[in-house]
C-alpha positions in Angstrom: 14.2 -15.8 26.2 15.7 -15.0 29.6 14.9 -11.9 31.4 18.4 -10.6 31.1 18.3 -11.1 27.3 15.0 -9.2 27.1 16.6 -6.4 29.1 19.4 -6.1 26.5 17.0 -6.2 23.6 14.9 -3.4 25.1 18.0 -1.3 25.9 19.3 -1.7 22.4 16.0 -0.7 20.8 15.7 2.2 23.2 19.2 3.5 22.2 18.5 2.9 18.5 15.2 4.7 18.6 16.7 7.6 20.6 19.3 8.0 17.9 16.7 7.9 15.1 14.4 10.4 16.8 17.4 12.7 17.3 18.6 12.5 13.7 15.2 12.8 12.1 14.3 15.7 14.4 17.5 17.4 13.4 16.9 16.9 9.7 13.3 18.1 10.0 14.3 21.2 12.0 17.2 22.0 9.6 15.1 21.6 6.4 11.9 23.1 7.9 9.9 20.0 7.4 6.7 19.6 9.3 6.9 15.8 9.3 9.7 13.3 8.5 9.0 9.7 7.9 8.7 7.6 11.0 9.8 10.4 13.3 6.7 10.7 15.5 5.9 7.0 15.4 9.4 6.1 16.6 9.0 8.8 19.3 5.9 7.0 20.7 7.8 3.6 20.4 10.6 5.2 22.4 8.1 6.2 25.1 6.8 2.6 25.2 10.3 1.2 25.4 11.2 3.6 28.2 8.2 2.5 30.2 9.0 -1.1 29.6 12.6 -0.6 30.7 11.4 1.1 33.8 9.1 -1.9 34.5 11.9 -4.4 34.0 14.2 -2.6 36.4 11.6 -1.5 38.9 12.9 -3.8 41.7 16.4 -2.3 41.4 14.9 1.3 41.1 12.9 0.7 44.4 16.0 -0.7 46.1 18.1 2.3 45.0 15.4 4.7 46.2 15.0 2.9 49.5 18.8 2.8 50.0 19.3 6.4 48.9 16.4 8.1 50.6 15.4 5.7 53.4 18.5 4.0 54.8 17.9 1.2 57.3 18.2 2.3 61.0 21.0 0.7 63.0 18.6 -0.4 65.7 16.6 -2.2 63.2 19.6 -4.0 61.8 20.7 -5.0 65.4 17.2 -6.4 66.1 17.4 -8.4 62.9 20.9 -9.7 63.8 19.7 -10.7 67.3 16.6 -12.6 66.2 17.0 -16.4 66.6 17.5 -18.4 63.4 14.5 -20.1 61.9 14.3 -23.9 62.3 15.5 -25.9 59.3 12.7 -26.8 56.9 12.1 -30.1 55.2 13.8 -30.4 51.8 10.5 -30.9 50.1 8.7 -28.2 52.0 9.3 -24.6 50.9 9.8 -22.1 53.6 7.2 -19.4 54.1 9.7 -16.9 52.8 10.4 -18.9 49.7 6.8 -19.5 49.0 6.1 -15.8 49.4 9.0 -15.0 47.1 7.7 -17.4 44.5 4.2 -15.9 44.6 5.7 -12.4 44.4 7.7 -13.3 41.3 4.7 -14.7 39.5 2.7 -11.7 40.4 5.5 -9.4 39.2 5.7 -11.2 35.8 2.0 -10.8 35.2 2.3 -7.1 36.3 5.3 -6.6 33.9 3.4 -8.1 31.0 0.3 -6.1 31.7 2.2 -2.8 32.1 4.2 -3.5 29.0 1.0 -4.0 26.9 -0.4 -0.9 28.5 2.6 1.1 27.6 2.5 0.0 23.9 -1.2 0.5 23.7 -0.8 4.0 25.1 1.9 4.9 22.5 -0.1 3.6 19.6 -3.3 5.2 20.9 -1.6 8.6 21.3 -0.1 8.3 17.8 -3.5 7.6 16.4 -4.9 10.6 18.3 -2.3 12.9 17.0 -2.1 11.6 13.4 -5.4 9.8 12.7 -5.4 7.1 10.1 -7.9 8.2 7.4 -10.8 5.8 6.9 -11.3 4.8 3.3 -14.4 2.9 2.5 -15.8 1.2 -0.6 -18.2 4.1 -1.0 -15.2 6.5 -1.4 -13.9 4.5 -4.3 -17.2 4.2 -6.0 -18.4 7.8 -5.5 -15.3 10.0 -5.6 -11.8 8.8 -6.5 -10.5 12.3 -5.8 -11.6 12.0 -2.2 -10.0 8.6 -2.0 -6.7 10.1 -3.1 -7.1 13.1 -0.9 -7.5 10.9 2.2 -4.7 8.5 1.2 -2.2 11.2 0.6 -2.6 12.9 4.0 0.6 13.0 6.1 0.9 10.1 8.6 0.6 6.4 7.9 0.8 7.0 4.1 4.4 8.3 4.7 5.1 5.1 6.7 4.1 3.0 3.7 5.9 5.3 1.4 9.3 4.5 2.9 8.8 0.9 1.9 7.9 1.6 -1.7 10.2 2.3 -4.6 9.4 5.8 -5.9 12.1 5.8 -8.5 15.1 8.1 -9.1 15.3 11.8 -9.7 15.0 12.6 -13.5 16.6 15.5 -15.4 15.5 19.0 -14.4 14.9 20.0 -18.0 13.2 18.3 -21.0 14.7 19.0 -24.4 14.1 18.0 -28.0 17.6 18.0 -29.4 16.7 16.8 -32.9 14.3 19.6 -33.8 14.9 23.2 -34.9 15.8 25.6 -32.1 14.5 29.1 -32.2 16.0 31.8 -30.0 13.5 34.1 -28.4 14.1 37.8 -27.9 15.4 38.8 -24.5 12.5 39.6 -22.2 11.9 43.4 -22.2 10.6 43.8 -18.7 10.7 47.6 -19.0 7.7 47.3 -21.3 5.7 45.8 -18.4 5.6 48.9 -16.3 1.9 49.8 -16.3 -0.4 49.1 -14.7 1.0 48.3 -11.3 0.6 44.9 -9.7 -2.4 45.8 -7.6 -4.2 47.2 -10.6 -3.3 44.2 -12.7 -4.7 41.8 -10.1 -7.9 43.8 -10.0 -8.3 44.0 -13.7 -7.6 40.3 -14.3 -10.5 38.5 -16.0 -11.0 35.4 -18.1 -11.7 36.7 -21.6 -12.5 34.5 -24.5 -12.8 37.0 -27.3 -9.8 37.5 -29.6 -9.0 39.4 -32.7 -9.0 36.7 -35.4 -6.6 38.1 -38.0 -3.8 39.9 -36.1 -0.5 38.3 -35.0 1.2 38.5 -31.7 4.7 40.1 -31.7 7.4 37.6 -30.9 8.8 39.7 -28.1 5.4 39.5 -26.4 5.4 35.7 -26.6 9.0 35.8 -25.1 7.8 38.0 -22.2 4.8 35.8 -21.5 6.9 32.6 -21.3 9.6 34.3 -19.2 7.1 35.8 -16.7 5.1 32.5 -16.6 7.9 30.1 -15.9 11.3 31.7 -16.6 14.5 31.4 -14.6 15.0 34.3 -12.2 18.1 33.2 -10.4 20.7 31.3 -12.5 22.8 30.1 -9.5 19.9 28.0 -8.2 17.7 27.8 -11.3 14.9 29.4 -9.4 11.9 30.4 -11.5 8.9 32.7 -11.4 6.7 30.0 -9.8 7.1 28.5 -6.3 7.8 24.8 -6.5 8.0 22.1 -3.8 11.6 21.3 -3.3 12.5 23.5 -6.3 11.9 20.4 -8.5 9.8 22.2 -11.2 7.8 19.4 -12.7 6.0 21.5 -15.2 6.6 22.0 -19.0 5.0 24.6 -21.3 4.1 23.9 -24.9 2.9 26.7 -27.2 0.3 25.9 -29.9 1.0 28.9 -32.1 -1.8 30.1 -34.4 -0.6 33.6 -35.2 2.7 34.9 -33.9 5.1 37.1 -35.9 8.2 35.2 -37.2 6.8 31.7 -36.3 5.1 29.2 -38.5 1.9 27.8 -37.0 2.4 24.7 -35.1 3.5 23.1 -31.8 6.5 24.5 -29.9 8.2 23.5 -26.6 9.7 26.1 -24.3 13.3 25.2 -23.6 13.4 27.1 -20.3 17.2 26.8 -19.6 18.1 28.6 -22.9 14.8 30.6 -23.3 14.3 29.0 -26.7 11.4 27.5 -28.6 11.8 23.9 -29.9 9.7 23.4 -33.0 8.1 20.0 -32.6 5.6 20.1 -35.5 4.3 22.7 -38.0 0.9 23.1 -39.5 -2.5 24.4 -38.6 -3.5 22.8 -35.3 -6.6 24.8 -34.6 -9.1 22.0 -35.3 -7.2 19.2 -33.4 -6.9 21.6 -30.5 -10.6 22.6 -30.6 -11.6 19.0 -30.7 -9.4 18.1 -27.8 -10.8 21.1 -25.9 -14.4 19.9 -26.0 -15.1 21.9 -29.1 -14.5 25.3 -27.5 -14.0 27.5 -30.6 -12.0 30.3 -28.9 -9.1 27.8 -28.5 -8.5 28.3 -32.2 -9.2 32.0 -32.2 -6.5 33.1 -29.8 -3.0 34.0 -31.1 -1.4 31.3 -29.0 -2.6 28.5 -26.7 -0.3 27.4 -23.9 -0.5 23.8 -22.7 1.0 23.1 -19.3 2.1 19.6 -18.6 3.4 17.8 -15.6 6.4 15.4 -15.5 5.4 13.7 -12.2 8.6 11.8 -11.5 10.4 15.1 -10.9 8.4 15.4 -7.8 7.4 11.8 -7.0 10.9 10.6 -6.1 11.0 13.0 -3.2 7.4 13.7 -2.2 5.9 10.3 -2.8 2.1 10.0 -2.4 1.6 13.8 -2.2 3.1 14.3 -5.7 -0.1 14.9 -7.5 -1.2 17.5 -5.0 2.0 19.5 -5.4 2.1 19.3 -9.2 -1.5 20.6 -9.5 -0.7 23.4 -7.0 2.2 24.4 -9.2 0.1 24.4 -12.4 -2.2 26.8 -10.7 0.7 29.1 -9.8 1.9 29.1 -13.4 -1.6 29.7 -14.7 -1.9 32.8 -12.5 1.5 34.0 -13.7 0.2 33.8 -17.3 -3.0 35.6 -16.3 -1.2 38.5 -14.7 1.5 38.8 -17.4 -1.1 38.9 -20.2 -3.2 41.4 -18.3 -0.1 43.6 -17.8 0.5 43.4 -21.6 -3.1 44.4 -22.4 -3.8 40.9 -23.7 -6.9 38.8 -23.2 -6.3 35.5 -21.4 -8.4 32.5 -20.3 -7.6 29.3 -18.5 -9.3 26.1 -19.5 -9.5 22.9 -17.6 -12.1 21.1 -19.7 -10.4 18.9 -22.4 -10.1 15.3 -23.5 -6.9 14.2 -21.9 -6.1 11.5 -24.4 -6.7 13.7 -27.4 -4.6 16.6 -26.0 -1.8 14.3 -24.9 -1.8 12.7 -28.4 -1.5 16.2 -29.9 1.5 16.9 -27.8 3.0 13.4 -28.5 3.2 12.6 -24.7 2.1 9.4 -23.0 -0.3 10.9 -20.4 1.4 8.9 -17.6 5.0 10.0 -17.2 4.0 13.3 -18.6 0.4 14.5 -18.9 -1.5 17.7 -19.9 -2.9 19.6 -16.9 -4.0 23.0 -18.1 -4.8 25.1 -21.2 -4.3 28.9 -21.3 -5.3 31.0 -24.3 -3.8 34.4 -24.9 -4.4 37.0 -27.6 -5.4 40.5 -28.5 -8.8 41.7 -27.6 -11.5 41.0 -30.2 
């Protein structure tokens, strides 16, 4: 490749990377993103290209500076014009000036290569200093898979890899069971949740596992719990009572009903968009639930047990390798909503993370991959 061709390649890459940095910076600033794909890496590449371009044009830059700020004196030009011409040289013998020029060109080429490599190394080194590449060892895999994921999902090089992978398309925002009975829930009576105040509710919140074994929960209380846990609070944007990354809402709530007025015992899905219950199966599910929950008896003693699941693709298509972090964060938000709502309604509540995944997923008739159980929360009257 000729030097002029290399100049054009560098200039083209420089312009292209400048446009990319500008556009991604604009998107990141507009959307409030702390990081956007290759934005920082391309910025370092732009710096390296700029240095390389300066190296390639250094002779012209020096000539411009010399001509602009140190013009040749007239006396010097006259002396040069008055000097006698050099004697003709042999055709096979390079003149001293030509030999010096050739040596200078060779030295300049070596200098250009070294400076270009130094510029690239500086850009890469600075990038690694700012966004260090997490080190993953065999010990991490053998000892703690969670630590492996935590390192791999850090912002930086993982996002660079993410842009090359196919993370799928955005699925529907709501899950429905159109072929099962639909049960309308009473409109949430928020006026009933007036005391205690929020600060007192937070201070009184406890995990309580004792429940009255024979009383039934009123249906309006179940309606209030579901609405306060995950209900829609702004119809224009479908915003809900939980914060969600990108407002993608990957969570679903199932209610394993043991004793609720007006409902047959069984498994129900909360159809959030219509505030309905979809009756998936009927029957006494206390023993299957207790067995799935590591034989914790209070799972069958509460009036209702909520199962929170995650539909990962709702978040994965946008947030890639950080999906699992975000979905679990949101499950925690929803669980706290249930805690506070139950406490405000003078109900006992307890979150449970210990369960056999396969057994619980089977009880819900979900595959455990596209949708998986994440959290159990029991609610009922004090025993």
